[in-house]
KETIMI-430015 format. One line per field, with one value per residue: residue number from 1; residue in one letter; chain; x, y, z of N, C-alpha, C, O, CB in turn. Coordinates in steps of 0.05 Angstrom, whole numbers. Each point is the difference from the previous one (the first is absolute). Glycine has a CB too. Example, Ala and Ser with C-alpha at 12.3 -4.5 7.8 and 13.67 -1.06 7.14 Angstrom:
<markes>
i = 1; 2
aa = a; s
ch = A; A
n.px = 264; 31
n.py = -114; 44
n.pz = 156; -39
ca.px = -18; 16
ca.py = 24; 24
ca.pz = 0; 1
c.px = 18; -15
c.py = 24; 22
c.pz = 0; 14
o.px = 21; 10
o.py = 0; 22
o.pz = 13; 4
cb.px = -59; 14
cb.py = -23; -35
cb.pz = 12; -47
</markes>
This chain:
<markes>
i = 1; 2; 3; 4; 5; 6; 7; 8; 9; 10; 11; 12; 13; 14; 15; 16; 17; 18; 19; 20; 21; 22; 23; 24; 25; 26; 27; 28; 29; 30; 31; 32; 33; 34; 35; 36; 37; 38; 39; 40; 41; 42; 43; 44; 45; 46; 47; 48; 49; 50; 51; 52; 53; 54; 55; 56; 57; 58; 59; 60; 61; 62; 63; 64; 65; 66; 67; 68; 69; 70; 71; 72; 73; 74; 75; 76; 77; 78; 79; 80; 81; 82; 83; 84; 85; 86; 87; 88; 89; 90; 91; 92; 93; 94; 95; 96; 97; 98; 99; 100; 101; 102; 103; 104; 105; 106; 107; 108; 109; 110; 111; 112; 113; 114; 115; 116; 117; 118; 119; 120; 121; 122; 123; 124; 125; 126; 127; 128; 129; 130; 131; 132; 133; 134
aa = m; n; i; a; l; m; a; h; d; k; k; k; e; l; m; v; q; f; c; i; a; y; c; g; i; l; s; k; h; s; l; i; a; t; s; t; t; g; k; l; v; a; e; a; t; g; l; s; v; h; r; c; l; s; a; l; h; g; g; d; q; q; i; g; a; r; v; a; y; n; e; i; d; l; v; v; f; f; r; d; p; l; t; p; s; e; n; h; a; d; i; l; p; l; l; r; l; c; d; l; h; n; i; p; i; a; t; n; l; a; t; a; e; v; m; i; l; g; l; d; r; g; d; m; a; w; r; d; i; v; n; p; t; r
ch = A; A; A; A; A; A; A; A; A; A; A; A; A; A; A; A; A; A; A; A; A; A; A; A; A; A; A; A; A; A; A; A; A; A; A; A; A; A; A; A; A; A; A; A; A; A; A; A; A; A; A; A; A; A; A; A; A; A; A; A; A; A; A; A; A; A; A; A; A; A; A; A; A; A; A; A; A; A; A; A; A; A; A; A; A; A; A; A; A; A; A; A; A; A; A; A; A; A; A; A; A; A; A; A; A; A; A; A; A; A; A; A; A; A; A; A; A; A; A; A; A; A; A; A; A; A; A; A; A; A; A; A; A; A
n.px = -198; 13; 16; 50; -16; 67; 4; 63; -31; 4; -56; -48; -11; 6; -44; -41; 6; -9; -56; -23; 10; -32; -58; -16; 43; -8; -63; 19; 36; -11; 29; 42; 21; 48; -43; 5; -23; -55; -7; 6; -41; -47; 4; -3; -52; -45; 48; -28; 66; -7; 33; 45; 14; 9; 28; 14; -38; 23; -28; 44; -15; -62; 16; 39; -48; -33; 49; 0; -62; 5; -21; 25; -33; 48; 53; -27; 66; -11; 65; 8; 44; 10; -7; 54; -59; 14; -9; 60; -11; -64; 14; 31; -50; -37; 38; -1; -62; -3; 40; -31; -55; 16; -8; -2; 45; -26; 62; -41; -57; 18; -22; -55; -19; 13; -35; -52; -5; 6; -48; -38; 14; -20; 67; -24; -33; 57; -28; -47; 48; 27; -53; -52; 1; -21
n.py = 73; -63; 27; -47; 4; -13; 5; -22; -38; 61; 14; -43; 52; 37; -34; 8; 63; 5; -28; 37; 50; -22; -35; 45; -17; -61; 3; 18; -59; -59; -3; -35; -13; -36; -41; 42; 49; -28; -13; 59; 25; -39; 12; 64; 5; -47; 1; -48; -14; -32; -33; 4; -49; 26; 44; -61; -16; 50; 52; 29; -37; 16; 60; -10; -22; 54; 36; -32; 12; 71; -33; 57; 58; -10; -39; 20; -29; 19; -10; -15; 49; -41; -60; -19; -3; -64; 38; 41; -34; 18; 66; 3; -21; 43; 47; -19; 2; 60; 19; -29; 29; 68; -40; 64; -39; 35; -25; 36; 3; 39; -33; -18; 60; 13; -49; 12; 62; -15; -41; 47; 38; -48; -13; -55; 35; -24; -57; 15; 5; -55; -34; 22; -62; 32
n.pz = -136; -4; 63; -10; 65; -2; 65; -3; 39; 10; -37; 29; 34; -51; -31; 46; -1; -63; 5; 47; -36; -51; 27; -41; -43; 5; -14; -62; -8; -14; 62; -36; 62; -14; 21; 40; -32; -7; 61; 18; -40; 16; 62; -6; -39; 7; -52; -31; 17; -62; 53; -49; 27; 55; -35; 7; -53; -46; 36; -33; -51; 4; -4; -50; -33; 11; -21; -54; -11; 10; 62; 30; -10; 44; 15; 59; -1; 70; -27; 62; -33; 54; -31; -40; -33; 11; -51; -2; -52; 0; 3; -56; -33; 31; -17; -60; -5; 20; -45; -46; 9; 15; 61; 30; 30; 52; 15; 45; 22; -45; -47; 30; 3; -61; -19; 33; -19; -62; 5; 18; -50; -43; 12; -30; -53; -23; 17; -45; -44; 17; -5; -49; 31; 57
ca.px = 29; 10; 21; 15; 10; 20; 14; 18; -11; 0; -16; -28; -18; -2; -18; -28; -9; -4; -25; -22; -2; -10; -19; -21; 11; 7; -24; -9; 19; 6; 25; 14; 22; 13; -18; -4; -8; -28; -17; -1; -15; -28; -11; -2; -16; -23; 3; 5; 28; 9; 25; 20; 17; 18; 23; 21; -9; -4; -21; 11; 2; -27; -7; 17; -11; -23; 11; 10; -23; -16; -24; 3; 2; 14; 12; 8; 18; 15; 25; 16; 27; 19; 1; 5; -23; 6; -8; 10; 5; -25; -12; 11; -15; -25; 6; 8; -25; -16; 14; -2; -28; -12; -19; 9; 5; 6; 15; -1; -25; -2; -7; -26; -21; -2; -12; -28; -15; -1; -19; -26; -4; -2; 26; 8; -18; 16; 2; -23; 8; 20; -13; -29; -16; -10
ca.py = -4; -24; 8; -21; 6; -18; 11; -17; -8; 22; 22; -9; 16; 26; -4; -2; 26; 15; -9; 9; 29; 7; -21; 12; 2; -27; -16; 6; -12; -28; -3; -25; 2; -25; -16; 9; 28; 0; -10; 20; 23; -8; -4; 25; 20; -12; 3; -24; 0; -24; -7; -16; -15; 16; 10; -21; -21; 10; 20; 25; -5; 0; 28; 9; -9; 16; 26; -3; -3; 25; -5; 14; 29; 14; -18; 11; -21; 11; -15; 6; 3; -6; -29; -16; -15; -26; 1; 25; -4; -1; 26; 17; -2; 14; 28; 4; -2; 24; 21; -7; 2; 25; -6; 14; -17; 13; -19; 10; 12; 27; -2; -14; 20; 18; -14; -8; 24; 6; -18; 9; 25; -5; 3; -25; -5; -7; -30; -9; 2; -21; -27; 5; -25; -6
ca.pz = -1; 13; 18; 13; 27; 10; 23; 15; 26; 19; -11; -4; 17; -13; -22; 11; 8; -24; -13; 17; -4; -27; -8; -17; -27; -10; -6; -27; -18; 3; 14; -2; 20; 8; 18; 28; -1; -8; 21; 22; -9; -3; 26; 14; -14; -13; -29; -16; -9; -13; 12; -15; 18; 17; -15; -1; -18; -26; -2; -12; -29; -12; -4; -22; -26; -6; -9; -28; -18; 2; 16; 26; -5; 22; 19; 26; 11; 23; 4; 24; -10; 20; 5; -24; -7; -12; -28; -12; -29; -14; 2; -20; -25; 2; -3; -28; -16; 4; -15; -29; -10; 10; 22; 25; 24; 25; 17; 27; 7; -12; -28; -2; 5; -23; -22; 5; -2; -28; -12; 7; -15; -29; -13; -13; -23; -23; -2; -16; -28; -5; 2; -1; 0; 27
c.px = 7; 24; 13; 10; 20; 14; 19; -12; -2; -17; -29; -20; -4; -19; -29; -10; -5; -26; -25; -5; -12; -20; -21; 10; 5; -25; -11; 17; 3; 27; 11; 24; 14; -16; -5; -9; -30; -19; -3; -17; -30; -13; -4; -19; -26; 1; 4; 28; 5; 28; 16; 14; 15; 24; 21; -7; -7; -22; 9; 4; -27; -9; 17; -10; -25; 8; 8; -23; -20; -26; 0; 4; 17; 10; 7; 15; 16; 24; 13; 29; 21; 4; 6; -23; 8; -6; 8; 5; -25; -14; 10; -13; -27; 4; 7; -25; -17; 12; -4; -28; -14; -22; 10; 3; 8; 14; 1; -27; -4; -9; -27; -23; -3; -14; -30; -18; -2; -19; -28; -8; -4; 27; 10; -17; 15; 3; -24; 6; 20; -12; -30; -17; -11; -29
c.py = -26; 8; -24; 9; -21; 14; -21; -4; 24; 24; -8; 16; 28; -2; -2; 27; 19; -7; 7; 30; 8; -21; 11; 2; -28; -16; 4; -15; -30; -3; -29; 2; -27; -11; 12; 29; 2; -9; 20; 24; -6; -3; 27; 20; -10; 4; -27; 1; -27; -7; -18; -18; 19; 8; -22; -23; 10; 21; 26; -4; -1; 29; 13; -8; 17; 29; -2; -2; 24; -4; 13; 29; 14; -22; 15; -23; 13; -18; 8; 2; -8; -30; -14; -18; -26; 0; 25; -3; -1; 28; 18; -3; 14; 30; 7; -1; 25; 24; -4; 6; 25; -4; 15; -20; 17; -20; 10; 15; 27; -2; -14; 19; 19; -15; -6; 25; 10; -18; 9; 26; -4; 2; -25; -6; -7; -30; -11; 2; -21; -28; 3; -25; -6; 6
c.pz = 16; 17; 13; 26; 9; 23; 12; 28; 20; -8; -4; 17; -11; -24; 9; 8; -24; -14; 16; -5; -27; -10; -19; -29; -11; -7; -28; -22; 5; 14; -4; 19; 2; 23; 27; 1; -7; 22; 23; -8; -1; 28; 15; -12; -11; -30; -13; -12; -13; 10; -19; 21; 19; -18; -3; -18; -28; -4; -12; -30; -13; -5; -22; -27; -8; -8; -29; -20; 2; 14; 27; -7; 20; 19; 25; 14; 22; 6; 26; -8; 20; 5; -26; -6; -14; -30; -14; -30; -16; -1; -23; -27; 0; -3; -29; -19; 2; -16; -30; -11; 11; 20; 25; 23; 23; 19; 29; 4; -14; -29; -4; 5; -23; -23; 5; 0; -28; -15; 5; -15; -30; -15; -14; -25; -25; -3; -16; -30; -7; 0; 0; 3; 28; 2
o.px = -14; 20; -14; 11; -6; 2; -8; -17; -20; -3; -16; -21; -22; -16; -18; -23; -19; -15; -21; -23; -15; -2; -8; -16; -7; 2; -16; -6; -8; 20; -15; 12; -11; -15; -23; -18; -15; -22; -22; -15; -17; -23; -20; -12; -19; -20; 11; 6; -2; 18; -9; -7; 1; 6; 12; 17; -12; -6; -15; -3; -2; -12; -10; 1; -3; -13; -6; 4; -22; -20; -20; 16; 10; -15; 13; -11; 21; -3; -2; 13; 24; 19; -15; -10; 19; 13; -13; -6; 0; -17; -15; -5; -9; -15; -9; -2; -11; -14; -6; -2; -25; -22; 21; -17; 18; -11; 13; -14; -22; -19; -15; -20; -23; -17; -16; -23; -21; -14; -17; -23; -10; 0; 19; 1; -11; 4; 3; -11; -1; 8; -13; -25; -15; -12
o.py = -7; 9; -17; 22; -24; 24; -23; 15; 3; 19; 16; 7; 10; 18; 12; 7; 15; 18; 6; 9; 19; -4; -14; -5; -6; -18; -16; 3; -10; 13; -19; 21; -21; 14; 7; 7; 15; 11; 5; 10; 15; 9; 4; 16; 15; -7; -18; 20; -21; 17; -21; 0; 24; -13; -3; -16; -15; 7; 12; 19; 8; 6; 15; 16; 6; 12; 18; 8; -1; 13; -2; 7; 22; -18; 21; -21; 12; -22; 23; -21; -2; -8; 3; -14; 0; -14; 9; 19; 6; 5; 16; 21; 11; 13; 20; 17; 9; 15; 19; 9; 2; 12; -7; -17; 16; -21; -12; 5; 6; 14; 6; -1; 7; 12; 2; -1; 11; 10; 0; 5; 18; -1; 2; -23; -13; -10; -21; -15; -12; -17; -3; 2; -19; -3
o.pz = 19; -11; 12; 2; -1; 2; 3; 9; 13; 15; -9; -10; 0; -5; -12; -6; 1; -8; -11; -3; -2; -24; -19; -19; -23; -18; -9; -24; 21; -9; 0; 1; -7; 13; 7; 15; 12; 4; 10; 16; 9; 4; 14; 14; -5; -14; 12; -14; 12; -1; -9; 23; -5; -20; -21; -9; -15; -22; -15; -15; -23; -20; -16; -19; -23; -17; -16; -23; -10; -6; 15; -17; -5; 6; -1; 7; -5; 11; 9; -5; -7; 14; -19; 18; -16; -15; -19; -16; -24; -17; -11; -14; -20; -15; -11; -18; -19; -12; -15; -22; -2; -2; 10; 4; -2; 5; 17; -19; -9; -9; -18; -14; -7; -13; -18; -10; -9; -18; -18; -6; -14; -24; -16; -10; -18; -22; -12; -16; -22; -16; 21; 0; 2; 21
cb.px = 22; -38; -10; 2; -38; 5; -31; 57; 38; 48; 57; 39; 37; 62; 55; 33; 45; 65; 47; 34; 54; 46; 15; -2; 28; 39; 5; -10; 32; -48; -1; -27; -13; 61; 39; 53; 62; 37; 38; 60; 57; 33; 42; 59; 61; -6; 8; -56; 17; -47; -11; 13; 3; -21; -21; -5; -4; 22; -5; 25; 44; 1; -3; 37; 20; -14; 21; 36; 27; 41; 16; 3; -55; -14; 5; -29; -19; -39; 8; -46; -41; -30; -17; 60; -46; -23; -25; 27; 41; 12; 10; 48; 32; -3; 25; 47; 12; 0; 40; 37; 24; 34; -35; -6; -5; -28; 14; 65; 24; 54; 64; 42; 32; 59; 61; 38; 36; 61; 49; 29; 37; -46; -8; 15; -21; 21; 21; -20; -7; 26; 53; 36; 43; 57
cb.py = 57; -39; 61; -42; 46; -45; 54; 2; -49; -34; 2; -53; -36; -5; -35; -54; -22; -15; -43; -44; -13; 26; -7; 30; 50; 20; 19; 41; 55; -26; 53; -30; 57; 2; -46; -39; -2; -19; -51; -26; 1; -33; -49; -23; 6; 16; 64; -25; 53; -8; 25; 35; -61; -10; 50; 29; -10; -50; -33; -7; -34; -49; -12; -18; -53; -39; -7; -31; -49; 2; -41; -47; -24; 60; -51; 54; -36; 42; -27; -4; 38; 52; 1; 16; 42; -8; -38; -7; -31; -53; -21; -24; -54; -49; -18; -38; -59; -32; -14; -44; -52; 10; -39; 59; -55; 54; -2; -2; -29; 3; -7; -41; -11; 12; -22; -38; 1; 6; -38; -27; 6; 17; 31; 6; 45; 52; 20; 29; 62; 47; -14; 36; 2; 11
cb.pz = -24; -26; -3; -46; 12; -48; 6; -35; -21; -2; -13; 0; 40; 20; -13; 22; 42; 2; -10; 39; 32; 15; 64; 58; 34; 46; 58; 41; -25; -32; 34; -50; 32; -29; -31; 0; -25; -51; -21; -1; -36; -47; -12; -1; -6; 55; -5; 3; 24; -41; 54; -60; -30; 63; 36; 55; 55; 8; 54; 58; 33; 44; 65; 50; 32; 50; 64; 42; 14; -36; -39; 41; -15; -11; -35; -3; -40; 8; -59; 35; -21; 7; 58; -10; 12; 58; 30; 60; 36; 31; 61; 38; 12; 45; 59; 28; 24; 58; 52; 29; -1; -41; -30; -20; -28; -10; -56; 22; 53; 40; 6; 30; 56; 27; 9; 38; 55; 20; 24; 51; 48; 27; 51; 55; 38; 27; 57; 53; 23; 38; 5; -29; -39; -2
</markes>
């Protein structure tokens, strides 16, 4: 499965801790992330992470394009709901694309844990039917 990782600045440490905790599961999949998030995760876990641009330079749009082309199976995007984001207008299209293309997206730790554990159980096997070319 192709998993996209994104995190607002105040949630980057949480993303790193999440990836450390679930490194064994994540290591079985392809990871893609926005620039800084990808760098931090790769350094902390040793996982291979394909890095897009930073979100402010279009990284969230790059991930959104991959969602639209059915190249992403799962998005984990730790958002900070209390801090106004400079790229808030770019985030809404990503959420819309995930809804439009039935791509599961976790925006907080609780949903991310449910999704990653479900992924490990095989609950995401339906994505192989939707996108058998992987």
